[in-house]
LUMDO-609484 format. One record per residue: residue number from 0; x, y, z of N, C-alpha, C in turn. Coordinates in steps of 0.02 Angstrom, whole numbers, plus 50000, padded with zeros to 5 digits. Layout:
% LUMDO-609484
<rec><nr>NUM</nr><n_u>X</n_u><n_v>Y</n_v><n_w>Z</n_w><ca_u>X</ca_u><ca_v>Y</ca_v><ca_w>Z</ca_w><c_u>X</c_u><c_v>Y</c_v><c_w>Z</c_w></rec>
...
END
This chain:
% LUMDO-609484
<rec><nr>0</nr><n_u>58044</n_u><n_v>46817</n_v><n_w>43347</n_w><ca_u>58021</ca_u><ca_v>46867</ca_v><ca_w>43298</ca_w><c_u>57964</c_u><c_v>46910</c_v><c_w>43327</c_w></rec>
<rec><nr>1</nr><n_u>57917</n_u><n_v>46876</n_v><n_w>43359</n_w><ca_u>57860</ca_u><ca_v>46912</ca_v><ca_w>43389</ca_w><c_u>57883</c_u><c_v>46960</c_v><c_w>43443</c_w></rec>
<rec><nr>2</nr><n_u>57932</n_u><n_v>46939</n_v><n_w>43483</n_w><ca_u>57958</ca_u><ca_v>46982</ca_v><ca_w>43537</ca_w><c_u>57992</c_u><c_v>47044</c_v><c_w>43508</c_w></rec>
<rec><nr>3</nr><n_u>58028</n_u><n_v>47036</n_v><n_w>43453</n_w><ca_u>58061</ca_u><ca_v>47093</ca_v><ca_w>43422</ca_w><c_u>58009</c_u><c_v>47143</c_v><c_w>43394</c_w></rec>
<rec><nr>4</nr><n_u>57955</n_u><n_v>47116</n_v><n_w>43365</n_w><ca_u>57902</ca_u><ca_v>47158</ca_v><ca_w>43338</ca_w><c_u>57868</c_u><c_v>47196</c_v><c_w>43395</c_w></rec>
<rec><nr>5</nr><n_u>57855</n_u><n_v>47163</n_v><n_w>43449</n_w><ca_u>57823</ca_u><ca_v>47195</ca_v><ca_w>43507</ca_w><c_u>57868</c_u><c_v>47250</c_v><c_w>43535</c_w></rec>
<rec><nr>6</nr><n_u>57933</n_u><n_v>47237</n_v><n_w>43540</n_w><ca_u>57979</ca_u><ca_v>47287</ca_v><ca_w>43565</ca_w><c_u>57982</c_u><c_v>47348</c_v><c_w>43518</c_w></rec>
<rec><nr>7</nr><n_u>57984</n_u><n_v>47336</n_v><n_w>43453</n_w><ca_u>57985</ca_u><ca_v>47391</ca_v><ca_w>43404</ca_w><c_u>57920</c_u><c_v>47431</c_v><c_w>43408</c_w></rec>
<rec><nr>8</nr><n_u>57863</n_u><n_v>47397</n_v><n_w>43415</n_w><ca_u>57799</ca_u><ca_v>47431</ca_v><ca_w>43420</ca_w><c_u>57794</c_u><c_v>47472</c_v><c_w>43484</c_w></rec>
<rec><nr>9</nr><n_u>57821</n_u><n_v>47446</n_v><n_w>43537</n_w><ca_u>57822</ca_u><ca_v>47484</ca_v><ca_w>43600</ca_w><c_u>57864</c_u><c_v>47547</c_v><c_w>43592</c_w></rec>
<rec><nr>10</nr><n_u>57922</n_u><n_v>47540</n_v><n_w>43561</n_w><ca_u>57965</ca_u><ca_v>47599</ca_v><ca_w>43547</ca_w><c_u>57928</c_u><c_v>47650</c_v><c_w>43504</c_w></rec>
<rec><nr>11</nr><n_u>57893</n_u><n_v>47626</n_v><n_w>43453</n_w><ca_u>57855</ca_u><ca_v>47671</ca_v><ca_w>43410</ca_w><c_u>57801</c_u><c_v>47707</c_v><c_w>43450</c_w></rec>
<rec><nr>12</nr><n_u>57769</n_u><n_v>47670</n_v><n_w>43496</n_w><ca_u>57718</ca_u><ca_v>47701</ca_v><ca_w>43538</ca_w><c_u>57746</c_u><c_v>47757</c_v><c_w>43581</c_w></rec>
<rec><nr>13</nr><n_u>57805</n_u><n_v>47745</n_v><n_w>43610</n_w><ca_u>57836</ca_u><ca_v>47798</ca_v><ca_w>43651</ca_w><c_u>57856</c_u><c_v>47858</c_v><c_w>43609</c_w></rec>
<rec><nr>14</nr><n_u>57883</n_u><n_v>47846</n_v><n_w>43549</n_w><ca_u>57901</ca_u><ca_v>47902</ca_v><ca_w>43505</ca_w><c_u>57838</c_u><c_v>47939</c_v><c_w>43484</c_w></rec>
<rec><nr>15</nr><n_u>57785</n_u><n_v>47902</n_v><n_w>43468</n_w><ca_u>57721</ca_u><ca_v>47933</ca_v><ca_w>43450</ca_w><c_u>57694</c_u><c_v>47976</c_v><c_w>43506</c_w></rec>
<rec><nr>16</nr><n_u>57698</n_u><n_v>47951</n_v><n_w>43567</n_w><ca_u>57675</ca_u><ca_v>47989</ca_v><ca_w>43625</ca_w><c_u>57715</c_u><c_v>48053</c_v><c_w>43631</c_w></rec>
<rec><nr>17</nr><n_u>57781</n_u><n_v>48048</n_v><n_w>43623</n_w><ca_u>57824</ca_u><ca_v>48107</ca_v><ca_w>43627</ca_w><c_u>57806</c_u><c_v>48159</c_v><c_w>43573</c_w></rec>
<rec><nr>18</nr><n_u>57793</n_u><n_v>48135</n_v><n_w>43512</n_w><ca_u>57774</ca_u><ca_v>48181</ca_v><ca_w>43458</ca_w><c_u>57710</c_u><c_v>48218</c_v><c_w>43474</c_w></rec>
<rec><nr>19</nr><n_u>57658</n_u><n_v>48181</n_v><n_w>43494</n_w><ca_u>57594</ca_u><ca_v>48213</ca_v><ca_w>43509</ca_w><c_u>57598</c_u><c_v>48259</c_v><c_w>43569</c_w></rec>
<rec><nr>20</nr><n_u>57634</n_u><n_v>48239</n_v><n_w>43621</n_w><ca_u>57642</ca_u><ca_v>48281</ca_v><ca_w>43680</ca_w><c_u>57681</c_u><c_v>48344</c_v><c_w>43664</c_w></rec>
<rec><nr>21</nr><n_u>57732</n_u><n_v>48338</n_v><n_w>43621</n_w><ca_u>57771</ca_u><ca_v>48396</ca_v><ca_w>43601</ca_w><c_u>57728</c_u><c_v>48445</c_v><c_w>43563</c_w></rec>
<rec><nr>22</nr><n_u>57688</n_u><n_v>48420</n_v><n_w>43516</n_w><ca_u>57643</ca_u><ca_v>48465</ca_v><ca_w>43478</ca_w><c_u>57595</c_u><c_v>48501</c_v><c_w>43526</c_w></rec>
<rec><nr>23</nr><n_u>57566</n_u><n_v>48464</n_v><n_w>43572</n_w><ca_u>57519</ca_u><ca_v>48494</ca_v><ca_w>43620</ca_w><c_u>57554</c_u><c_v>48546</c_v><c_w>43664</c_w></rec>
<rec><nr>24</nr><n_u>57613</n_u><n_v>48530</n_v><n_w>43688</n_w><ca_u>57652</ca_u><ca_v>48576</ca_v><ca_w>43729</ca_w><c_u>57667</c_u><c_v>48641</c_v><c_w>43691</c_w></rec>
<rec><nr>25</nr><n_u>57692</n_u><n_v>48634</n_v><n_w>43630</n_w><ca_u>57710</ca_u><ca_v>48693</ca_v><ca_w>43591</ca_w><c_u>57650</c_u><c_v>48737</c_v><c_w>43574</c_w></rec>
<rec><nr>26</nr><n_u>57594</n_u><n_v>48706</n_v><n_w>43559</n_w><ca_u>57533</ca_u><ca_v>48746</ca_v><ca_w>43546</ca_w><c_u>57509</c_u><c_v>48779</c_v><c_w>43610</c_w></rec>
<rec><nr>27</nr><n_u>57510</n_u><n_v>48742</n_v><n_w>43665</n_w><ca_u>57487</ca_u><ca_v>48769</ca_v><ca_w>43729</ca_w><c_u>57530</c_u><c_v>48827</c_v><c_w>43753</c_w></rec>
<rec><nr>28</nr><n_u>57593</n_u><n_v>48826</n_v><n_w>43737</n_w><ca_u>57639</ca_u><ca_v>48880</ca_v><ca_w>43756</ca_w><c_u>57643</c_u><c_v>48934</c_v><c_w>43703</c_w></rec>
<rec><nr>29</nr><n_u>57602</n_u><n_v>48927</n_v><n_w>43651</n_w><ca_u>57598</ca_u><ca_v>48974</ca_v><ca_w>43596</ca_w><c_u>57665</c_u><c_v>48983</c_v><c_w>43559</c_w></rec>
<rec><nr>30</nr><n_u>57702</n_u><n_v>48929</n_v><n_w>43555</n_w><ca_u>57765</ca_u><ca_v>48929</ca_v><ca_w>43517</ca_w><c_u>57753</c_u><c_v>48915</c_v><c_w>43443</c_w></rec>
<rec><nr>31</nr><n_u>57699</n_u><n_v>48878</n_v><n_w>43429</n_w><ca_u>57679</ca_u><ca_v>48864</ca_v><ca_w>43361</ca_w><c_u>57603</c_u><c_v>48869</c_v><c_w>43357</c_w></rec>
<rec><nr>32</nr><n_u>57578</n_u><n_v>48881</n_v><n_w>43298</n_w><ca_u>57505</ca_u><ca_v>48886</ca_v><ca_w>43287</ca_w><c_u>57475</c_u><c_v>48817</c_v><c_w>43280</c_w></rec>
<rec><nr>33</nr><n_u>57411</n_u><n_v>48810</n_v><n_w>43300</n_w><ca_u>57378</ca_u><ca_v>48744</ca_v><ca_w>43296</ca_w><c_u>57376</c_u><c_v>48715</c_v><c_w>43225</c_w></rec>
<rec><nr>34</nr><n_u>57370</n_u><n_v>48758</n_v><n_w>43175</n_w><ca_u>57366</ca_u><ca_v>48733</ca_v><ca_w>43106</ca_w><c_u>57433</c_u><c_v>48738</c_v><c_w>43070</c_w></rec>
<rec><nr>35</nr><n_u>57488</n_u><n_v>48748</n_v><n_w>43106</n_w><ca_u>57554</ca_u><ca_v>48752</ca_v><ca_w>43075</ca_w><c_u>57575</c_u><c_v>48683</c_v><c_w>43049</c_w></rec>
<rec><nr>36</nr><n_u>57616</n_u><n_v>48684</n_v><n_w>42998</n_w><ca_u>57642</ca_u><ca_v>48623</ca_v><ca_w>42969</ca_w><c_u>57677</c_u><c_v>48580</c_v><c_w>43022</c_w></rec>
<rec><nr>37</nr><n_u>57716</n_u><n_v>48610</n_v><n_w>43065</n_w><ca_u>57751</ca_u><ca_v>48573</ca_v><ca_w>43118</ca_w><c_u>57702</c_u><c_v>48538</c_v><c_w>43165</c_w></rec>
<rec><nr>38</nr><n_u>57651</n_u><n_v>48574</n_v><n_w>43187</n_w><ca_u>57602</ca_u><ca_v>48546</ca_v><ca_w>43233</ca_w><c_u>57568</c_u><c_v>48485</c_v><c_w>43203</c_w></rec>
<rec><nr>39</nr><n_u>57543</n_u><n_v>48493</n_v><n_w>43143</n_w><ca_u>57506</ca_u><ca_v>48439</ca_v><ca_w>43111</ca_w><c_u>57551</c_u><c_v>48381</c_v><c_w>43091</c_w></rec>
<rec><nr>40</nr><n_u>57613</n_u><n_v>48396</n_v><n_w>43072</n_w><ca_u>57660</ca_u><ca_v>48342</ca_v><ca_w>43055</ca_w><c_u>57675</c_u><c_v>48300</c_v><c_w>43117</c_w></rec>
<rec><nr>41</nr><n_u>57687</n_u><n_v>48333</n_v><n_w>43173</n_w><ca_u>57700</ca_u><ca_v>48297</ca_v><ca_w>43236</ca_w><c_u>57639</c_u><c_v>48255</c_v><c_w>43255</c_w></rec>
<rec><nr>42</nr><n_u>57579</n_u><n_v>48283</n_v><n_w>43248</n_w><ca_u>57518</ca_u><ca_v>48247</ca_v><ca_w>43265</ca_w><c_u>57508</c_u><c_v>48186</c_v><c_w>43220</c_w></rec>
<rec><nr>43</nr><n_u>57517</n_u><n_v>48195</n_v><n_w>43155</n_w><ca_u>57507</ca_u><ca_v>48139</ca_v><ca_w>43108</ca_w><c_u>57558</c_u><c_v>48084</c_v><c_w>43121</c_w></rec>
<rec><nr>44</nr><n_u>57621</n_u><n_v>48103</n_v><n_w>43127</n_w><ca_u>57673</ca_u><ca_v>48053</ca_v><ca_w>43140</ca_w><c_u>57661</c_u><c_v>48018</c_v><c_w>43207</c_w></rec>
<rec><nr>45</nr><n_u>57647</n_u><n_v>48057</n_v><n_w>43258</n_w><ca_u>57636</ca_u><ca_v>48028</ca_v><ca_w>43324</ca_w><c_u>57576</c_u><c_v>47981</c_v><c_w>43326</c_w></rec>
<rec><nr>46</nr><n_u>57521</n_u><n_v>48003</n_v><n_w>43296</n_w><ca_u>57461</ca_u><ca_v>47961</ca_v><ca_w>43297</ca_w><c_u>57471</c_u><c_v>47897</c_v><c_w>43256</c_w></rec>
<rec><nr>47</nr><n_u>57507</n_u><n_v>47902</n_v><n_w>43201</n_w><ca_u>57520</ca_u><ca_v>47842</ca_v><ca_w>43160</ca_w><c_u>57562</c_u><c_v>47792</c_v><c_w>43200</c_w></rec>
<rec><nr>48</nr><n_u>57611</n_u><n_v>47817</n_v><n_w>43236</n_w><ca_u>57653</ca_u><ca_v>47772</ca_v><ca_w>43277</ca_w><c_u>57614</c_u><c_v>47742</c_v><c_w>43335</c_w></rec>
<rec><nr>49</nr><n_u>57570</n_u><n_v>47782</n_v><n_w>43364</n_w><ca_u>57527</ca_u><ca_v>47756</ca_v><ca_w>43418</ca_w><c_u>57479</c_u><c_v>47703</c_v><c_w>43391</c_w></rec>
<rec><nr>50</nr><n_u>57453</n_u><n_v>47713</n_v><n_w>43330</n_w><ca_u>57409</ca_u><ca_v>47664</ca_v><ca_w>43300</ca_w><c_u>57445</c_u><c_v>47598</c_v><c_w>43288</c_w></rec>
<rec><nr>51</nr><n_u>57507</n_u><n_v>47602</n_v><n_w>43264</n_w><ca_u>57547</ca_u><ca_v>47542</ca_v><ca_w>43253</ca_w><c_u>57558</c_u><c_v>47505</c_v><c_w>43319</c_w></rec>
<rec><nr>52</nr><n_u>57577</n_u><n_v>47541</n_v><n_w>43370</n_w><ca_u>57589</ca_u><ca_v>47511</ca_v><ca_w>43435</ca_w><c_u>57525</c_u><c_v>47478</c_v><c_w>43462</c_w></rec>
<rec><nr>53</nr><n_u>57470</n_u><n_v>47513</n_v><n_w>43456</n_w><ca_u>57406</ca_u><ca_v>47486</ca_v><ca_w>43481</ca_w><c_u>57384</c_u><c_v>47425</c_v><c_w>43441</c_w></rec>
<rec><nr>54</nr><n_u>57396</n_u><n_v>47425</n_v><n_w>43376</n_w><ca_u>57376</ca_u><ca_v>47369</ca_v><ca_w>43334</ca_w><c_u>57415</c_u><c_v>47305</c_v><c_w>43353</c_w></rec>
<rec><nr>55</nr><n_u>57479</n_u><n_v>47313</n_v><n_w>43365</n_w><ca_u>57519</ca_u><ca_v>47255</ca_v><ca_w>43386</ca_w><c_u>57494</c_u><c_v>47228</c_v><c_w>43452</c_w></rec>
<rec><nr>56</nr><n_u>57471</n_u><n_v>47273</n_v><n_w>43495</n_w><ca_u>57445</ca_u><ca_v>47252</ca_v><ca_w>43560</ca_w><c_u>57373</c_u><c_v>47228</c_v><c_w>43557</c_w></rec>
<rec><nr>57</nr><n_u>57340</n_u><n_v>47238</n_v><n_w>43500</n_w><ca_u>57270</ca_u><ca_v>47218</ca_v><ca_w>43494</ca_w><c_u>57221</c_u><c_v>47265</c_v><c_w>43527</c_w></rec>
<rec><nr>58</nr><n_u>57242</n_u><n_v>47326</n_v><n_w>43539</n_w><ca_u>57199</ca_u><ca_v>47377</ca_v><ca_w>43571</ca_w><c_u>57161</c_u><c_v>47415</c_v><c_w>43516</c_w></rec>
<rec><nr>59</nr><n_u>57109</n_u><n_v>47384</n_v><n_w>43489</n_w><ca_u>57075</ca_u><ca_v>47410</ca_v><ca_w>43430</ca_w><c_u>57040</c_u><c_v>47477</c_v><c_w>43441</c_w></rec>
<rec><nr>60</nr><n_u>57011</n_u><n_v>47491</n_v><n_w>43499</n_w><ca_u>56983</ca_u><ca_v>47559</ca_v><ca_w>43508</ca_w><c_u>57037</c_u><c_v>47613</c_v><c_w>43503</c_w></rec>
<rec><nr>61</nr><n_u>57096</n_u><n_v>47599</n_v><n_w>43529</n_w><ca_u>57152</ca_u><ca_v>47647</ca_v><ca_w>43524</ca_w><c_u>57176</c_u><c_v>47653</c_v><c_w>43453</c_w></rec>
<rec><nr>62</nr><n_u>57177</n_u><n_v>47598</n_v><n_w>43416</n_w><ca_u>57196</ca_u><ca_v>47601</ca_v><ca_w>43345</ca_w><c_u>57148</c_u><c_v>47647</c_v><c_w>43308</c_w></rec>
<rec><nr>63</nr><n_u>57083</n_u><n_v>47638</n_v><n_w>43320</n_w><ca_u>57032</ca_u><ca_v>47678</ca_v><ca_w>43286</ca_w><c_u>57040</c_u><c_v>47751</c_v><c_w>43304</c_w></rec>
<rec><nr>64</nr><n_u>57048</n_u><n_v>47766</n_v><n_w>43367</n_w><ca_u>57057</ca_u><ca_v>47836</ca_v><ca_w>43390</ca_w><c_u>57118</c_u><c_v>47867</c_v><c_w>43357</c_w></rec>
<rec><nr>65</nr><n_u>57173</n_u><n_v>47830</n_v><n_w>43355</n_w><ca_u>57234</ca_u><ca_v>47857</ca_v><ca_w>43325</ca_w><c_u>57227</c_u><c_v>47868</c_v><c_w>43250</c_w></rec>
<rec><nr>66</nr><n_u>57193</n_u><n_v>47822</n_v><n_w>43216</n_w><ca_u>57183</ca_u><ca_v>47831</ca_v><ca_w>43144</ca_w><c_u>57138</c_u><c_v>47890</c_v><c_w>43128</c_w></rec>
<rec><nr>67</nr><n_u>57088</n_u><n_v>47902</n_v><n_w>43170</n_w><ca_u>57046</ca_u><ca_v>47962</ca_v><ca_w>43162</ca_w><c_u>57090</c_u><c_v>48024</c_v><c_w>43171</c_w></rec>
<rec><nr>68</nr><n_u>57134</n_u><n_v>48023</n_v><n_w>43220</n_w><ca_u>57180</ca_u><ca_v>48078</ca_v><ca_w>43232</ca_w><c_u>57225</c_u><c_v>48089</c_v><c_w>43170</c_w></rec>
<rec><nr>69</nr><n_u>57249</n_u><n_v>48035</n_v><n_w>43140</n_w><ca_u>57290</ca_u><ca_v>48040</ca_v><ca_w>43079</ca_w><c_u>57249</c_u><c_v>48073</c_v><c_w>43023</c_w></rec>
<rec><nr>70</nr><n_u>57188</n_u><n_v>48051</n_v><n_w>43014</n_w><ca_u>57146</ca_u><ca_v>48079</ca_v><ca_w>42960</ca_w><c_u>57133</c_u><c_v>48154</c_v><c_w>42970</c_w></rec>
<rec><nr>71</nr><n_u>57119</n_u><n_v>48173</n_v><n_w>43032</n_w><ca_u>57108</ca_u><ca_v>48244</ca_v><ca_w>43046</ca_w><c_u>57172</c_u><c_v>48284</c_v><c_w>43032</c_w></rec>
<rec><nr>72</nr><n_u>57228</n_u><n_v>48258</n_v><n_w>43053</n_w><ca_u>57292</ca_u><ca_v>48291</ca_v><ca_w>43041</ca_w><c_u>57308</c_u><c_v>48297</c_v><c_w>42967</c_w></rec>
<rec><nr>73</nr><n_u>57295</n_u><n_v>48243</n_v><n_w>42930</n_w><ca_u>57308</ca_u><ca_v>48245</ca_v><ca_w>42857</ca_w><c_u>57263</c_u><c_v>48295</c_v><c_w>42823</c_w></rec>
<rec><nr>74</nr><n_u>57200</n_u><n_v>48298</n_v><n_w>42844</n_w><ca_u>57154</ca_u><ca_v>48347</ca_v><ca_w>42815</ca_w><c_u>57179</c_u><c_v>48418</c_v><c_w>42827</c_w></rec>
<rec><nr>75</nr><n_u>57203</n_u><n_v>48430</n_v><n_w>42887</n_w><ca_u>57229</ca_u><ca_v>48496</ca_v><ca_w>42903</ca_w><c_u>57293</c_u><c_v>48510</c_v><c_w>42864</c_w></rec>
<rec><nr>76</nr><n_u>57337</n_u><n_v>48461</n_v><n_w>42858</n_w><ca_u>57398</ca_u><ca_v>48471</ca_v><ca_w>42819</ca_w><c_u>57383</c_u><c_v>48488</c_v><c_w>42746</c_w></rec>
<rec><nr>77</nr><n_u>57334</n_u><n_v>48455</n_v><n_w>42718</n_w><ca_u>57314</ca_u><ca_v>48470</ca_v><ca_w>42649</ca_w><c_u>57289</c_u><c_v>48542</c_v><c_w>42644</c_w></rec>
<rec><nr>78</nr><n_u>57250</n_u><n_v>48562</n_v><n_w>42692</n_w><ca_u>57225</ca_u><ca_v>48631</ca_v><ca_w>42694</ca_w><c_u>57281</c_u><c_v>48682</c_v><c_w>42701</c_w></rec>
<rec><nr>79</nr><n_u>57330</n_u><n_v>48666</n_v><n_w>42743</n_w><ca_u>57386</ca_u><ca_v>48712</ca_v><ca_w>42753</ca_w><c_u>57427</c_u><c_v>48718</c_v><c_w>42689</c_w></rec>
<rec><nr>80</nr><n_u>57437</n_u><n_v>48663</n_v><n_w>42655</n_w><ca_u>57476</ca_u><ca_v>48665</ca_v><ca_w>42592</ca_w><c_u>57440</c_u><c_v>48701</c_v><c_w>42536</c_w></rec>
<rec><nr>81</nr><n_u>57373</n_u><n_v>48699</n_v><n_w>42537</n_w><ca_u>57334</ca_u><ca_v>48733</ca_v><ca_w>42484</ca_w><c_u>57326</c_u><c_v>48807</c_v><c_w>42496</c_w></rec>
<rec><nr>82</nr><n_u>57335</n_u><n_v>48827</n_v><n_w>42559</n_w><ca_u>57325</ca_u><ca_v>48897</ca_v><ca_w>42577</ca_w><c_u>57378</c_u><c_v>48940</c_v><c_w>42544</c_w></rec>
<rec><nr>83</nr><n_u>57357</n_u><n_v>48997</n_v><n_w>42514</n_w><ca_u>57407</ca_u><ca_v>49040</ca_v><ca_w>42483</ca_w><c_u>57453</c_u><c_v>49069</c_v><c_w>42536</c_w></rec>
<rec><nr>84</nr><n_u>57517</n_u><n_v>49072</n_v><n_w>42519</n_w><ca_u>57565</ca_u><ca_v>49098</ca_v><ca_w>42567</ca_w><c_u>57557</c_u><c_v>49173</c_v><c_w>42573</c_w></rec>
<rec><nr>85</nr><n_u>57562</n_u><n_v>49197</n_v><n_w>42634</n_w><ca_u>57556</ca_u><ca_v>49269</ca_v><ca_w>42646</ca_w><c_u>57623</c_u><c_v>49296</c_v><c_w>42665</c_w></rec>
<rec><nr>86</nr><n_u>57647</n_u><n_v>49342</n_v><n_w>42625</n_w><ca_u>57710</ca_u><ca_v>49374</ca_v><ca_w>42641</ca_w><c_u>57698</c_u><c_v>49448</c_v><c_w>42644</c_w></rec>
<rec><nr>87</nr><n_u>57729</n_u><n_v>49478</n_v><n_w>42694</n_w><ca_u>57723</ca_u><ca_v>49550</ca_v><ca_w>42701</ca_w><c_u>57778</c_u><c_v>49583</c_v><c_w>42660</c_w></rec>
<rec><nr>88</nr><n_u>57761</n_u><n_v>49632</n_v><n_w>42623</n_w><ca_u>57810</ca_u><ca_v>49661</ca_v><ca_w>42579</ca_w><c_u>57824</c_u><c_v>49729</c_v><c_w>42594</c_w></rec>
END
């Protein structure tokens, strides 16, 4: 059971890494805006998965870092959702 959990957590960590790296790549290439819903969603999902992977491994500083990343992303997502939509007419 423990081995299966470790394998799943490792997979989650790799997916989380891919999500965060994709967000960073897209912002760096100016394909998406830093405060875009897609950017922040990828960051929140990725950081949450990295936190899970780190927790299973007992890497508590990484868990803390990832959870801070999640909180920052959630704060930004809330701000993006509250922002009035701008449409050109």
